[in-house]
LUMDREN-551125 format. One line per field, with one value per atom (N, C-alpha, C): x, y, z; residue in one letter; residue number from 0; atom name; chain. Coordinates in Angstrom, 2 decimals, always signed. Layout:
LUMDREN-551125
c1	[X,...]
c2	[Y,...]
c3	[Z,...]
rest	[a,...]
nr	[NUM,...]
atom	[CA,...]
kette	[A,...]
//
This chain:
LUMDREN-551125
c1	[-66.88,-66.50,-67.27,-66.64,-67.23,-67.80,-68.84,-69.50,-69.02,-68.40,-67.97,-69.07,-69.33,-70.42,-71.79,-72.03,-73.33,-74.33,-74.72,-75.75,-77.13,-78.20,-79.55,-79.92,-79.47,-79.86,-79.25,-78.13,-77.40,-77.61,-78.03,-78.21,-79.58,-80.06,-81.38,-81.26,-82.32,-82.21,-81.84,-82.04,-81.63,-80.16,-79.39,-77.94,-77.59,-78.55,-78.27,-78.63,-78.18,-78.55,-77.51,-78.00,-77.10,-76.43,-75.44,-74.75,-75.36,-76.54,-77.18,-77.45,-77.79,-78.09,-76.80,-76.57,-75.37,-75.37,-76.56,-76.61,-76.18,-76.37,-75.99,-74.49,-73.78,-72.31,-71.53,-72.22,-71.50,-70.96,-69.77,-69.11,-68.72,-68.69,-68.21,-66.71,-65.95,-64.52,-64.02,-63.42,-62.91,-61.81,-61.78,-60.58,-59.31,-58.26,-56.89,-56.59,-56.98,-56.57,-57.81,-58.62,-59.80,-59.41,-58.43,-57.98,-57.51,-56.80,-56.40,-57.60,-58.55,-59.77,-60.48,-60.63,-61.30,-60.51,-59.23,-58.40,-58.45,-58.56,-58.64,-59.98,-61.15,-62.39,-62.51,-61.87,-61.89,-61.01,-60.06,-59.14,-59.65,-60.86,-61.41,-61.62,-61.73,-62.01,-63.54,-63.99,-65.46,-66.00,-66.89,-67.47,-68.75,-69.45,-70.79,-70.94,-71.15,-71.25,-72.72,-73.25,-74.67,-74.74,-75.43,-75.66,-76.64,-76.59,-77.51,-76.92,-77.66,-77.19,-78.06,-77.51,-78.22,-78.30,-79.43,-79.56,-78.58,-78.07,-77.22,-78.02,-77.66,-78.40,-78.26,-77.32,-77.13,-77.99,-78.75,-79.70,-79.26,-78.16,-77.70,-78.55,-79.35,-80.09,-79.34,-78.04,-77.19,-77.39,-76.96,-76.86,-75.48,-75.26,-73.87,-73.91,-73.21,-73.14,-72.60,-73.26,-72.72,-72.80,-73.63,-73.68,-74.01,-74.83,-75.21,-74.18,-73.09,-72.06,-71.41,-70.79,-70.13,-68.66,-67.88,-66.43,-65.88,-64.64,-64.01,-62.49,-61.88,-60.47,-60.05,-60.98,-60.76,-61.18,-61.34,-61.80,-63.10,-63.14,-64.28,-64.98,-66.30,-67.09,-67.83,-68.00,-68.73,-69.38,-70.40,-71.15,-70.34,-70.56,-69.90,-70.24,-71.42,-71.80,-71.34,-70.55,-70.08,-69.14]
c2	[+104.60,+104.88,+103.98,+103.74,+102.86,+103.79,+103.39,+104.13,+103.64,+104.48,+104.14,+104.47,+103.58,+103.86,+103.82,+102.82,+102.72,+102.15,+102.92,+102.46,+102.99,+102.27,+102.62,+104.00,+104.47,+105.74,+106.90,+106.61,+107.66,+107.83,+106.73,+106.77,+106.26,+106.77,+106.31,+105.00,+104.24,+102.90,+102.90,+104.12,+104.22,+103.99,+104.14,+103.83,+102.37,+101.48,+99.99,+99.49,+98.30,+97.64,+98.08,+98.69,+99.10,+97.97,+98.26,+97.26,+97.01,+97.65,+97.51,+98.86,+98.81,+100.00,+100.47,+101.79,+102.33,+101.92,+101.98,+101.58,+100.13,+99.27,+97.92,+97.70,+98.68,+98.59,+99.44,+99.82,+100.53,+99.56,+99.79,+98.94,+99.85,+99.20,+99.94,+100.04,+99.23,+99.20,+100.03,+101.18,+102.04,+101.24,+101.55,+101.05,+101.69,+100.86,+101.42,+102.62,+102.57,+103.65,+104.63,+104.85,+105.65,+107.05,+107.57,+109.00,+109.09,+108.06,+108.11,+108.02,+107.17,+107.07,+108.43,+109.09,+110.39,+111.43,+111.46,+112.39,+112.15,+110.86,+110.40,+110.94,+110.74,+111.15,+112.63,+113.40,+114.86,+115.41,+114.66,+115.17,+114.90,+114.34,+114.06,+115.37,+115.21,+116.36,+116.45,+117.69,+117.91,+117.90,+117.05,+116.95,+117.75,+117.65,+118.38,+119.01,+120.33,+121.04,+121.34,+120.83,+121.04,+121.85,+122.97,+123.80,+123.11,+123.40,+122.92,+121.78,+121.00,+120.01,+118.69,+117.61,+116.33,+115.84,+115.15,+114.56,+113.43,+113.24,+112.18,+110.90,+109.99,+108.72,+107.78,+108.06,+107.15,+107.57,+108.61,+109.00,+109.85,+110.57,+111.42,+112.71,+112.97,+114.27,+115.40,+115.33,+116.31,+116.35,+117.41,+117.50,+117.60,+117.29,+117.36,+118.35,+119.55,+120.55,+120.03,+120.31,+119.87,+118.33,+117.66,+116.22,+115.67,+116.37,+115.89,+116.14,+116.84,+117.04,+115.70,+115.62,+114.37,+114.66,+113.73,+113.75,+112.55,+112.72,+111.59,+111.58,+110.45,+110.31,+109.92,+109.91,+109.50,+108.05,+107.27,+105.86,+105.70,+106.14,+106.05,+107.40,+107.39,+108.53,+108.29,+109.39,+109.24,+110.56,+110.49,+111.65,+112.33,+113.63,+114.38,+113.89,+113.33,+112.84,+111.39,+110.79,+109.47,+109.48]
c3	[+46.60,+47.95,+48.93,+50.06,+51.13,+52.24,+52.86,+53.89,+55.28,+56.03,+57.38,+58.31,+59.22,+60.24,+59.56,+58.76,+57.93,+58.84,+59.90,+60.79,+60.33,+60.65,+60.20,+60.64,+61.75,+62.30,+61.52,+60.86,+60.21,+58.68,+58.04,+56.57,+56.16,+55.15,+54.60,+53.90,+53.87,+53.16,+51.69,+51.08,+49.62,+49.43,+50.48,+50.34,+50.36,+50.75,+50.86,+52.21,+52.46,+53.72,+54.83,+55.87,+56.98,+57.71,+58.54,+59.29,+60.66,+60.85,+62.13,+62.79,+64.09,+64.78,+65.54,+65.63,+66.30,+67.81,+68.44,+69.86,+70.12,+69.14,+69.28,+69.19,+68.82,+68.59,+69.67,+70.67,+71.77,+72.84,+73.23,+74.25,+75.45,+76.60,+77.73,+77.86,+77.01,+77.00,+75.81,+76.03,+74.91,+74.15,+72.80,+72.05,+72.48,+72.40,+72.79,+71.93,+70.63,+69.71,+69.49,+70.46,+70.34,+69.92,+70.57,+70.23,+68.75,+68.32,+66.90,+65.96,+66.33,+65.50,+65.35,+66.51,+66.57,+65.71,+65.92,+65.05,+63.62,+63.20,+61.81,+61.28,+61.99,+61.53,+61.37,+62.36,+62.35,+61.28,+60.72,+59.72,+58.34,+58.15,+56.80,+56.04,+54.72,+53.86,+53.79,+53.98,+53.95,+52.51,+52.21,+50.86,+50.73,+51.84,+51.92,+53.29,+53.28,+54.52,+54.76,+55.94,+56.23,+57.55,+57.49,+58.67,+59.54,+60.84,+61.77,+62.58,+63.25,+64.12,+64.05,+64.37,+64.41,+65.81,+66.06,+67.37,+67.65,+68.87,+69.18,+69.13,+68.20,+68.01,+69.13,+70.05,+71.18,+72.32,+72.18,+73.13,+74.36,+74.19,+75.29,+75.39,+74.39,+74.47,+73.91,+73.62,+73.05,+71.52,+70.97,+69.45,+68.95,+67.70,+67.15,+66.01,+66.26,+65.29,+63.95,+62.87,+61.54,+61.35,+62.08,+62.07,+60.71,+59.98,+58.61,+57.57,+57.86,+56.90,+56.58,+55.36,+54.85,+54.73,+55.19,+55.13,+54.36,+53.99,+53.25,+53.35,+53.17,+52.98,+51.61,+50.70,+49.33,+49.06,+50.10,+50.00,+50.76,+51.96,+52.81,+52.94,+53.15,+53.49,+54.80,+55.61,+56.86,+57.17,+58.05,+58.44,+59.57,+59.79,+60.83,+62.25,+62.37,+63.73,+64.04,+63.09,+63.37,+64.61]
rest	[m,m,m,k,k,k,i,i,i,a,a,a,g,g,g,f,f,f,f,f,f,e,e,e,e,e,e,l,l,l,w,w,w,t,t,t,p,p,p,s,s,s,f,f,f,g,g,g,a,a,a,p,p,p,i,i,i,g,g,g,r,r,r,a,a,a,k,k,k,d,d,d,n,n,n,v,v,v,t,t,t,s,s,s,n,n,n,p,p,p,y,y,y,e,e,e,d,d,d,e,e,e,g,g,g,e,e,e,i,i,i,v,v,v,r,r,r,y,y,y,l,l,l,l,l,l,s,s,s,g,g,g,h,h,h,e,e,e,l,l,l,l,l,l,s,s,s,a,a,a,m,m,m,g,g,g,s,s,s,s,s,s,a,a,a,d,d,d,v,v,v,l,l,l,g,g,g,s,s,s,g,g,g,n,n,n,t,t,t,v,v,v,p,p,p,g,g,g,g,g,g,y,y,y,s,s,s,i,i,i,f,f,f,s,s,s,d,d,d,g,g,g,i,i,i,w,w,w,i,i,i,w,w,w,r,r,r,g,g,g,d,d,d,l,l,l]
nr	[0,0,0,1,1,1,2,2,2,3,3,3,4,4,4,5,5,5,6,6,6,7,7,7,8,8,8,9,9,9,10,10,10,11,11,11,12,12,12,13,13,13,14,14,14,15,15,15,16,16,16,17,17,17,18,18,18,19,19,19,20,20,20,21,21,21,22,22,22,23,23,23,24,24,24,25,25,25,26,26,26,27,27,27,28,28,28,29,29,29,30,30,30,31,31,31,32,32,32,33,33,33,34,34,34,35,35,35,36,36,36,37,37,37,38,38,38,39,39,39,40,40,40,41,41,41,42,42,42,43,43,43,44,44,44,45,45,45,46,46,46,47,47,47,48,48,48,49,49,49,50,50,50,51,51,51,52,52,52,53,53,53,54,54,54,55,55,55,56,56,56,57,57,57,58,58,58,59,59,59,60,60,60,61,61,61,62,62,62,63,63,63,64,64,64,65,65,65,66,66,66,67,67,67,68,68,68,69,69,69,70,70,70,71,71,71,72,72,72,73,73,73,74,74,74,75,75,75,76,76,76,77,77,77,78,78,78,79,79,79,80,80,80,81,81,81]
atom	[N,CA,C,N,CA,C,N,CA,C,N,CA,C,N,CA,C,N,CA,C,N,CA,C,N,CA,C,N,CA,C,N,CA,C,N,CA,C,N,CA,C,N,CA,C,N,CA,C,N,CA,C,N,CA,C,N,CA,C,N,CA,C,N,CA,C,N,CA,C,N,CA,C,N,CA,C,N,CA,C,N,CA,C,N,CA,C,N,CA,C,N,CA,C,N,CA,C,N,CA,C,N,CA,C,N,CA,C,N,CA,C,N,CA,C,N,CA,C,N,CA,C,N,CA,C,N,CA,C,N,CA,C,N,CA,C,N,CA,C,N,CA,C,N,CA,C,N,CA,C,N,CA,C,N,CA,C,N,CA,C,N,CA,C,N,CA,C,N,CA,C,N,CA,C,N,CA,C,N,CA,C,N,CA,C,N,CA,C,N,CA,C,N,CA,C,N,CA,C,N,CA,C,N,CA,C,N,CA,C,N,CA,C,N,CA,C,N,CA,C,N,CA,C,N,CA,C,N,CA,C,N,CA,C,N,CA,C,N,CA,C,N,CA,C,N,CA,C,N,CA,C,N,CA,C,N,CA,C,N,CA,C,N,CA,C,N,CA,C,N,CA,C,N,CA,C,N,CA,C,N,CA,C,N,CA,C]
kette	[A,A,A,A,A,A,A,A,A,A,A,A,A,A,A,A,A,A,A,A,A,A,A,A,A,A,A,A,A,A,A,A,A,A,A,A,A,A,A,A,A,A,A,A,A,A,A,A,A,A,A,A,A,A,A,A,A,A,A,A,A,A,A,A,A,A,A,A,A,A,A,A,A,A,A,A,A,A,A,A,A,A,A,A,A,A,A,A,A,A,A,A,A,A,A,A,A,A,A,A,A,A,A,A,A,A,A,A,A,A,A,A,A,A,A,A,A,A,A,A,A,A,A,A,A,A,A,A,A,A,A,A,A,A,A,A,A,A,A,A,A,A,A,A,A,A,A,A,A,A,A,A,A,A,A,A,A,A,A,A,A,A,A,A,A,A,A,A,A,A,A,A,A,A,A,A,A,A,A,A,A,A,A,A,A,A,A,A,A,A,A,A,A,A,A,A,A,A,A,A,A,A,A,A,A,A,A,A,A,A,A,A,A,A,A,A,A,A,A,A,A,A,A,A,A,A,A,A,A,A,A,A,A,A,A,A,A,A,A,A,A,A,A,A,A,A]
//
């Protein structure tokens, strides 16, 4: 499986070399298909359910309920807080 959103703030080094920091990949211009991307991520199958919440790695001060949960589409895996 491939890891989507393999940012250093979201995954431990034991998974391999990250693609950089999440904050370094933020843009002020939203993607045209941003809504579709969010719907796709929310429609993943939950492989691991983790209770609790994770801190927003972008620094908003908010938390993401179930952020440590792992989702997949059968090819890609990603964290709930991606």
